[in-house]
C-alpha positions as CSV (number, residue, x, y, z in Angstrom):
1,M,-23.6,218.6,150.4
2,T,-25.4,216.1,152.5
3,E,-27.1,218.3,155.2
4,Q,-25.3,216.1,157.8
5,A,-22.2,217.3,156.5
6,K,-22.9,221.2,157.1
7,F,-23.2,220.6,160.6
8,A,-19.9,221.0,163.0
9,D,-18.4,218.5,165.1
10,S,-17.9,221.2,167.5
11,V,-18.9,225.2,168.5
12,L,-17.2,227.1,170.9
13,Y,-18.8,229.9,172.3
14,S,-17.3,233.0,174.5
15,N,-18.2,236.5,174.7
16,A,-14.9,237.7,173.4
17,V,-13.7,236.1,170.2
18,F,-10.4,237.9,168.4
19,T,-10.7,237.1,164.7
20,G,-7.7,239.3,164.0
21,L,-9.6,240.7,161.3
22,A,-10.9,243.4,163.6
23,D,-9.1,245.4,166.4
24,E,-11.5,243.9,169.3
25,P,-13.2,240.8,170.1
26,F,-16.8,239.6,169.8
27,A,-19.3,237.9,170.9
28,G,-20.1,234.7,169.2
29,G,-18.5,231.5,168.4
30,V,-16.3,229.5,165.7
31,A,-17.2,226.5,164.4
32,V,-15.2,223.3,163.3
33,A,-16.1,220.7,161.3
34,G,-13.2,218.1,160.4
35,K,-9.9,219.9,160.4
36,T,-10.4,223.3,159.3
37,I,-13.2,226.1,159.8
38,L,-16.6,225.5,159.6
39,A,-17.9,229.8,160.1
40,V,-17.3,232.7,162.4
41,G,-20.5,234.0,163.9
42,T,-22.6,235.1,166.4
43,R,-24.4,232.7,168.5
44,A,-27.8,233.3,166.2
45,E,-25.6,232.5,162.9
46,L,-24.1,229.5,163.9
47,Q,-27.1,227.8,165.2
48,A,-27.5,226.5,161.7
49,C,-24.2,224.2,162.3
50,I,-25.7,222.6,165.3
51,G,-26.0,219.0,164.5
52,P,-26.8,216.6,166.9
53,D,-23.7,215.5,167.7
54,T,-22.1,218.5,167.6
55,L,-20.4,219.3,170.8
56,V,-21.1,222.6,171.9
57,R,-18.4,224.5,174.9
58,D,-19.7,228.2,176.1
59,F,-16.6,229.7,177.1
60,Q,-18.2,232.4,179.0
61,D,-15.7,235.4,179.3
62,R,-12.2,233.6,178.1
63,L,-11.1,234.6,174.8
64,I,-11.0,232.6,171.3
65,M,-8.2,233.3,169.1
66,P,-5.7,232.0,166.9
67,G,-3.1,229.4,167.7
68,F,0.1,231.2,168.2
69,H,2.6,231.2,166.0
70,D,6.1,231.5,167.0
71,F,8.2,232.5,164.4
72,H,11.7,232.1,166.0
73,I,12.6,228.7,168.4
74,H,15.5,226.4,168.9
75,L,13.6,223.3,169.4
76,L,15.8,220.8,169.6
77,L,17.7,222.8,171.7
78,G,14.4,224.1,174.4
79,S,13.8,220.8,174.7
80,L,17.1,220.4,176.2
81,E,16.7,223.1,178.4
82,R,13.5,222.0,179.7
83,Q,15.8,218.7,180.8
84,G,18.5,220.3,182.0
85,V,19.5,223.3,184.8
86,N,19.0,226.7,184.0
87,L,21.1,229.1,185.5
88,L,20.0,232.7,185.3
89,A,19.1,233.0,189.0
90,A,23.0,232.6,190.2
91,K,24.9,235.3,191.3
92,S,28.4,234.2,190.7
93,E,30.7,231.8,188.9
94,D,30.6,229.6,192.5
95,E,27.4,229.4,192.7
96,T,26.4,228.6,189.0
97,A,29.1,225.4,189.6
98,R,27.4,224.2,192.5
99,M,24.2,224.4,190.7
100,V,25.5,222.3,187.9
101,K,27.3,219.9,190.9
102,A,23.5,219.1,192.2
103,F,21.7,218.5,188.7
104,A,24.8,215.8,187.7
105,D,24.6,214.4,190.5
106,Q,20.5,213.8,190.4
107,R,21.4,212.6,186.3
108,P,24.5,210.6,186.7
109,D,24.0,208.6,183.4
110,D,23.6,211.6,181.1
111,P,27.2,211.2,178.8
112,W,27.1,214.9,178.8
113,I,26.0,217.6,181.7
114,I,24.4,220.3,179.7
115,G,22.9,223.4,180.8
116,F,21.8,226.8,179.7
117,S,21.5,231.1,180.2
118,W,24.1,231.1,182.9
119,Y,24.3,235.6,182.4
120,H,27.9,236.9,183.8
121,I,26.8,240.2,183.5
122,L,24.8,239.4,186.8
123,W,27.4,238.1,189.0
124,D,28.2,240.1,191.7
125,E,32.0,239.9,190.0
126,K,31.1,240.3,186.0
127,R,34.0,238.3,184.2
128,L,33.7,235.3,182.7
129,P,34.3,232.6,183.6
130,H,37.0,229.3,183.7
131,R,36.9,225.6,183.5
132,S,38.8,225.4,187.0
133,T,35.4,226.2,189.2
134,L,33.7,223.2,187.2
135,D,36.3,221.7,187.7
136,K,36.6,221.7,191.4
137,Y,33.2,220.5,191.4
138,I,32.6,218.0,188.6
139,P,36.2,216.9,187.3
140,D,35.3,213.9,185.7
141,R,32.4,214.0,183.1
142,P,32.2,216.9,180.6
143,V,30.2,219.8,181.5
144,F,28.5,222.5,177.9
145,L,26.8,225.4,179.8
146,F,25.2,227.9,177.2
147,N,25.5,231.7,178.5
148,A,22.2,233.3,178.3
149,E,22.3,234.1,174.8
150,C,23.8,230.8,173.6
151,H,26.4,232.5,171.4
152,G,28.7,231.5,174.1
153,A,29.2,228.7,176.0
154,W,31.5,227.6,179.6
155,L,33.1,224.1,179.8
156,N,34.7,222.1,181.9
157,S,38.7,220.7,181.3
158,K,36.7,217.3,180.6
159,A,34.9,219.1,178.1
160,L,37.8,220.8,176.2
161,E,39.6,217.0,176.9
162,L,37.2,215.1,175.0
163,A,36.2,218.0,172.0
164,G,40.1,217.8,171.9
165,I,40.4,221.8,172.7
166,T,44.1,222.6,173.4
167,R,46.4,225.4,173.4
168,D,47.4,224.2,170.2
169,T,44.3,224.2,168.5
170,P,43.4,226.8,166.4
171,D,40.6,229.5,166.9
172,P,37.9,229.2,164.1
173,A,37.0,231.6,161.7
174,F,34.2,234.0,163.1
175,G,34.9,232.2,166.8
176,E,37.2,232.3,169.5
177,I,38.7,229.8,172.3
178,A,39.0,232.1,175.1
179,R,42.9,231.8,176.6
180,D,44.4,232.9,180.0
181,E,47.6,234.7,180.0
182,N,49.5,231.2,178.9
183,G,47.7,230.3,176.8
184,E,45.6,227.6,177.7
185,P,41.5,227.5,177.1
186,T,40.1,229.3,179.7
187,G,37.0,226.5,179.0
188,F,34.6,229.5,177.5
189,L,34.4,229.3,173.2
190,Y,32.9,232.3,171.8
191,E,30.4,232.4,168.6
192,T,31.1,229.4,166.0
193,A,33.5,228.0,168.5
194,M,31.5,226.3,170.2
195,A,31.1,223.6,167.0
196,L,33.8,221.9,168.2
197,A,32.2,220.6,170.9
198,K,29.0,219.6,169.4
199,Q,29.1,216.1,170.4
200,A,27.8,216.8,173.1
201,F,24.3,217.4,171.5
202,T,23.7,213.1,169.9
203,F,21.2,211.3,171.8
204,P,20.0,207.4,171.9
205,R,16.5,207.3,170.3
206,E,14.7,207.2,173.7
207,R,16.2,210.6,174.6
208,R,15.4,212.4,171.5
209,I,11.4,210.7,171.7
210,S,11.7,211.5,175.6
211,L,12.3,215.5,173.8
212,M,9.9,215.3,171.5
213,Q,7.2,214.5,173.4
214,D,8.3,217.2,176.0
215,F,8.4,219.9,173.6
216,L,4.6,219.2,172.3
217,A,3.0,218.8,175.7
218,H,4.4,222.7,177.2
219,A,3.9,224.1,173.6
220,A,0.5,222.9,173.3
221,K,-0.3,224.3,177.1
222,L,0.6,227.3,175.8
223,G,-1.6,227.6,173.3
224,V,1.6,228.0,170.3
225,T,0.3,225.2,167.1
226,S,2.8,226.2,164.7
227,V,6.9,226.9,165.3
228,S,9.8,228.7,162.7
229,D,12.8,225.8,164.3
230,M,16.1,227.2,163.1
231,F,18.2,224.8,162.6
232,P,21.7,226.9,162.8
233,L,23.6,227.6,165.4
234,V,26.3,230.0,164.9
235,T,28.0,226.8,162.5
236,M,25.9,224.1,164.2
237,E,22.8,222.4,163.1
238,L,20.9,222.0,166.1
239,G,17.6,220.2,164.8
240,D,16.3,216.0,164.7
241,L,14.5,216.1,161.9
242,E,14.1,212.3,161.1
243,M,12.3,212.6,164.8
244,Y,10.5,214.9,163.2
245,E,9.6,213.6,160.4
246,E,8.8,210.2,162.6
247,F,6.2,212.1,164.7
248,D,4.1,213.7,161.5
249,Q,4.0,210.2,159.7
250,A,2.5,208.6,162.6
251,D,0.1,211.7,163.3
252,Q,1.7,212.9,166.4
253,L,2.6,216.2,165.8
254,T,0.2,218.7,167.3
255,V,1.8,221.7,166.4
256,R,3.0,222.5,162.9
257,I,6.9,222.5,162.3
258,H,8.2,225.2,159.5
259,F,12.5,224.5,160.2
260,L,15.6,226.4,158.6
261,T,18.3,224.4,157.7
262,E,22.0,226.5,157.1
263,L,22.1,229.2,154.3
264,T,26.1,228.4,152.4
265,G,27.2,228.0,148.9
266,D,25.7,224.6,148.9
267,L,22.3,224.6,147.6
268,E,21.7,220.9,146.9
269,Q,20.6,219.5,150.2
270,A,18.7,222.1,150.5
271,K,16.5,221.7,146.9
272,R,16.1,218.0,148.0
273,M,14.7,219.4,151.4
274,R,12.3,221.5,150.2
275,E,11.1,218.7,147.9
276,T,10.9,216.3,150.5
277,Y,9.0,218.2,153.4
278,K,6.3,220.0,152.8
279,S,3.7,218.3,154.7
280,E,0.5,219.8,156.7
281,N,2.6,219.5,159.6
282,L,6.2,219.2,158.7
283,Q,7.8,221.8,156.0
284,F,11.5,223.1,154.4
285,S,10.7,226.8,155.6
286,G,14.1,227.9,154.1
287,L,17.8,229.4,154.7
288,K,19.0,230.7,158.0
289,N,22.4,232.2,159.3
290,F,24.0,234.8,161.6
291,L,25.2,238.4,159.9
292,D,26.7,239.2,163.4
293,G,26.6,238.0,167.4
294,V,25.3,240.1,170.2
295,P,25.8,243.7,171.7
296,T,26.6,241.9,175.2
297,T,29.7,240.3,174.0
298,Y,30.9,243.1,171.3
299,T,30.1,240.6,168.8
300,G,26.7,242.1,167.1
301,Y,27.9,244.3,164.4
302,L,27.3,248.0,164.5
303,L,28.1,250.8,162.4
304,E,30.0,253.3,164.6
305,P,31.8,251.8,168.1
306,Y,30.6,250.5,171.0
307,A,30.5,252.9,173.4
308,D,32.1,251.2,176.2
309,R,35.1,249.6,174.3
310,P,35.8,252.3,171.5
311,D,38.2,249.9,170.2
312,T,35.4,247.6,168.1
313,C,32.5,247.4,166.3
314,G,32.4,244.2,166.3
315,D,32.4,242.6,163.0
316,T,30.1,240.3,161.1
317,L,30.5,236.7,161.5
318,I,31.1,235.8,157.0
319,P,33.2,238.1,155.2
320,K,30.6,240.6,153.0
321,E,31.3,239.7,149.6
322,T,30.8,236.1,150.3
323,I,27.0,236.6,152.6
324,E,26.2,238.6,149.7
325,S,26.9,236.0,146.9
326,W,25.3,233.5,149.3
327,T,22.1,235.9,149.2
328,V,22.3,236.6,145.6
329,N,22.5,232.6,144.6
330,A,19.7,231.3,147.2
331,D,17.3,234.2,145.7
332,R,17.6,232.8,142.5
333,E,16.8,229.5,143.3
334,G,13.7,230.7,144.6
335,F,14.7,230.3,148.5
336,R,13.6,232.7,151.0
337,I,16.3,234.0,153.9
338,R,16.4,234.2,157.2
339,Y,19.2,236.2,158.5
340,H,19.6,236.8,162.4
341,A,21.2,240.2,163.2
342,C,21.2,242.6,166.4
343,G,23.5,245.4,165.8
344,D,22.7,247.9,162.7
345,A,25.1,247.8,161.3
346,A,24.1,243.3,160.6
347,V,21.2,244.7,160.0
348,R,22.3,247.3,157.5
349,L,23.7,244.5,155.6
350,G,21.1,242.0,155.4
351,L,18.9,244.9,153.8
352,D,21.5,245.4,151.6
353,C,22.2,241.5,150.6
354,F,18.1,241.5,149.9
355,A,18.6,244.4,148.2
356,E,21.4,243.2,146.1
357,A,19.0,239.7,144.8
358,Q,16.5,242.0,143.7
359,R,18.7,244.0,141.8
360,Q,20.1,241.3,140.2
361,N,17.0,238.5,140.3
362,G,14.3,240.3,140.2
363,A,11.3,241.3,143.0
364,R,9.6,238.3,144.2
365,D,7.4,237.8,146.9
366,S,10.8,236.2,149.0
367,R,9.6,236.9,152.4
368,H,13.3,237.3,153.1
369,T,13.6,237.5,157.4
370,I,15.9,240.0,159.3
371,E,15.9,237.9,163.0
372,H,15.9,240.5,166.2
373,I,16.6,244.0,164.9
374,E,17.5,245.1,168.6
375,V,19.1,248.2,167.1
376,I,18.9,250.2,163.6
377,H,20.0,253.4,161.9
378,P,17.5,255.5,161.2
379,D,18.2,255.5,157.5
380,D,17.1,251.3,157.6
381,I,13.5,251.7,158.7
382,N,11.7,252.5,155.9
383,R,13.6,250.0,153.8
384,F,11.5,246.8,155.5
385,A,8.8,248.2,153.5
386,E,9.9,249.0,151.0
387,L,12.3,246.4,149.8
388,G,9.7,243.5,151.8
389,V,11.7,242.3,153.9
390,I,10.0,240.7,157.4
391,A,10.9,242.0,160.6
392,S,11.1,238.9,163.0
393,M,11.2,240.2,166.8
394,Q,10.7,239.0,170.2
395,P,9.9,241.8,172.6
396,E,11.2,239.7,175.6
397,H,14.4,240.2,174.7
398,L,14.7,243.6,176.0
399,A,14.1,242.5,179.8
400,A,17.5,240.7,179.7
401,D,17.9,242.7,182.9
402,T,17.2,245.3,185.2
403,Y,16.8,249.0,183.0
404,D,19.3,251.4,185.1
405,G,21.9,248.1,185.0
406,H,20.7,246.9,181.0
407,T,23.8,245.7,179.1
408,Y,22.6,247.4,175.8
409,R,22.5,251.6,177.6
410,K,26.7,250.4,178.3
411,R,26.8,249.5,175.2
412,L,25.4,251.5,172.6
413,G,25.3,254.8,174.0
414,P,22.0,256.9,174.7
415,E,21.9,258.0,171.2
416,R,22.1,254.2,169.7
417,V,19.7,253.3,172.5
418,K,16.7,255.5,171.2
419,Y,16.7,252.7,168.3
420,T,17.0,249.5,170.0
421,W,13.8,247.4,169.6
422,P,12.3,249.5,167.2
423,I,8.8,247.6,167.1
424,N,6.3,249.8,167.1
425,T,8.3,252.3,164.5
426,L,8.7,249.5,162.4
427,R,5.0,248.9,162.2
428,K,4.2,252.2,161.6
429,S,6.9,252.2,158.4
430,G,4.7,249.7,156.6
431,A,7.3,246.1,157.9
432,T,5.4,243.2,158.5
433,L,6.0,242.3,162.0
434,A,6.4,238.5,163.3
435,F,6.7,237.6,166.5
436,G,8.6,235.1,168.1
437,S,10.5,233.9,171.7
438,D,13.8,232.5,170.5
439,F,13.3,229.8,172.8
440,P,15.4,228.8,175.0
441,V,17.3,232.2,174.8
442,V,13.4,233.3,176.8
443,G,10.7,230.5,177.7
444,L,8.2,229.9,174.8
445,D,5.4,231.2,176.7
446,P,3.4,233.7,173.9
447,M,2.4,235.8,177.1
448,T,5.8,237.4,178.4
449,E,6.5,238.5,174.9
450,L,2.9,240.0,174.7
451,Y,3.2,242.0,178.1
452,R,7.0,243.1,177.0
453,A,5.8,244.2,174.0
454,V,2.4,246.2,175.1
455,T,4.7,247.8,178.1
456,R,8.4,248.3,177.1
457,L,8.7,247.8,181.1
458,N,11.0,246.0,182.5
459,N,10.8,243.0,185.4
460,D,11.5,245.9,187.6
461,G,8.9,247.4,186.3
462,Q,11.2,250.4,184.9
463,P,11.9,252.6,183.2
464,D,8.5,254.8,184.2
465,G,6.5,254.6,181.2
466,G,8.3,251.7,179.3
467,W,11.6,251.4,177.7
468,N,11.2,254.2,174.4
469,P,7.1,254.0,175.3
470,E,7.1,255.9,172.0
471,E,7.7,251.4,170.6
472,R,4.7,249.9,172.3
473,I,2.0,248.8,170.3
474,S,-1.8,247.7,171.0
475,L,-2.7,244.4,172.1
476,A,-4.6,243.5,169.4
477,D,-1.1,244.3,166.8
478,A,1.0,242.4,169.4
479,L,-1.3,239.0,168.8
480,R,-1.4,239.9,165.5
481,A,2.2,240.0,165.4
482,Y,2.2,236.7,166.9
483,T,-0.5,235.1,164.6
484,I,-0.8,236.0,161.4
485,G,2.4,237.8,161.1
486,S,4.2,235.0,161.3
487,A,1.3,233.4,159.1
488,Y,2.5,235.0,156.1
489,G,6.4,234.8,157.5
490,N,5.6,231.2,156.3
491,F,3.2,231.7,153.2
492,R,0.4,230.1,155.4
493,E,-1.3,233.1,155.8
494,H,-4.4,231.2,153.2
495,E,-4.5,229.0,156.2
496,L,-3.3,229.8,159.5
497,G,-3.0,233.2,161.5
498,T,-7.0,234.1,162.0
499,L,-10.1,232.7,162.6
500,E,-11.7,232.8,159.2
501,A,-14.0,230.4,157.5
502,G,-12.0,227.5,155.6
503,K,-8.6,228.2,157.5
504,L,-7.5,225.0,159.8
505,A,-9.0,224.8,162.8
506,D,-5.9,226.4,165.2
507,I,-8.0,227.4,168.0
508,V,-7.0,228.5,171.8
509,V,-9.0,229.4,174.1
510,L,-7.4,231.4,177.3
511,E,-8.5,231.7,180.7
512,Q,-8.9,235.7,180.7
513,N,-9.7,237.6,178.0
514,L,-6.5,239.9,177.8
515,F,-8.8,242.8,176.4
516,A,-10.4,243.1,179.4
517,I,-7.6,242.9,182.0
518,T,-4.4,244.4,183.1
519,P,-1.1,244.8,181.2
520,E,0.1,243.0,184.4
521,Q,-2.5,240.3,184.4
522,I,-1.4,239.3,181.0
523,R,1.8,236.9,182.3
524,D,0.2,235.2,184.8
525,T,-2.9,234.1,181.9
526,Q,-3.5,230.4,181.2
527,V,-4.2,228.7,178.6
528,A,-7.9,227.1,178.8
529,L,-8.2,225.4,175.9
530,T,-5.5,224.2,172.6
531,M,-7.3,222.8,169.5
532,M,-4.7,221.9,166.1
533,G,-6.3,221.2,163.2
534,G,-10.0,220.4,165.1
535,R,-8.0,217.9,167.6
536,I,-7.7,218.7,171.1
537,V,-4.6,218.6,172.1
538,Y,-4.3,220.5,175.5
539,Q,-6.9,221.2,177.9
540,N,-7.2,222.4,181.1
541,S,-9.6,220.2,183.2
């Protein structure tokens, strides 16, 4: 090695460097050469890395840490949400429709009007909406509005017409076309029925490029350097692999994308993708599907009936025998599998399937994953570590409503509520935690997830001490779940997730030292600089 090769291209100093290997930051810095980390150490130790052309930057008390690795997003859907209309603030069905009308008037050339995050349980009248309200304001253009959880959609009559949905259209398996007393579609589609209108998500090339560029800029500004992109959305595949590949080949990806496609009985396409997409910035990551829906709409699968609707436990979205067979076969072929499971019965089903795969195929380093785990039965807690199953969780989900009015407290009842979002319990049991946002169900900003994980408080500051306060975790553990935990989940812990010599230089500098501020201040912390592969992709000038 020549003397010049030993020198860093840049050295980032700070009084607070969090490597992920210790619980506290230290005073020192990170030296970067090319796309990798050359050295991490004290200022004195890094002096040898500084050559005549090395750029040295001192960030004083601002926190240097590994780039955030969001383990669960829907990239295309989130990009659309940023260019669509967000309806969470609406307090009624009519107000929501008026917000959509105002947005539609601003975008006269959009073939479909797409919106997000309306939430009828927050409306003054807590009932599902009807197409006629949208028709009153937008009669001649199709409208598709995801609810806050993206497990249901509200359409106007024009959208139903274009999708071919009539009173004679049968409900798809594990979905429902809501109907009135006369059998006519109301405009609300549950779960898999949303796929009947998937033509809403076909866009011209110019729009696709715009969506991609906007997402990359947004992620970089938030310090997100890697993501897991979930293509499947309840039988719809929403991703733009062609555009991802185009950006990758042009070296324009500023976020590493690990994508998952739908688990079905046919593995041939997945095998081809596994062989094709394995670059440093764009990788096939595995297979994903849904074991249940969400408790809000009684589609989450529970072991015991809902507290406020004792006639149902919810159900699986795919027959149990089918999902077990798919799991065993995919595992035999070496695929990793990730299952959406909100209810405690769905969590158990996922674990049972992974256990059966081990029994039939033998144990291996599969890193199968359960997503969400919004409620768990205590008998299943230790099974994550025993089976080597990753717990992929999104702390911000617990703040979907005020604590007193939270739907889950009504749906689950006081006993099951003790086991909601059991983050610390799973951590203490030895399970690997991987954090993400589920963007666009909630925003992409990691700061909201960190705040929620360390406080367990809702936005109203309730309940006192936090929702199940024993489930709070330390800031260091939350940061690790959002960095090395997710990197491990994507089989990339050897090159991502911590600040260590030889790893890829995915580095974030925050405007504040999170370890020196109050938890409330975490939410307002911004990113000063984002580096991906040694290249600065964002800096707050």
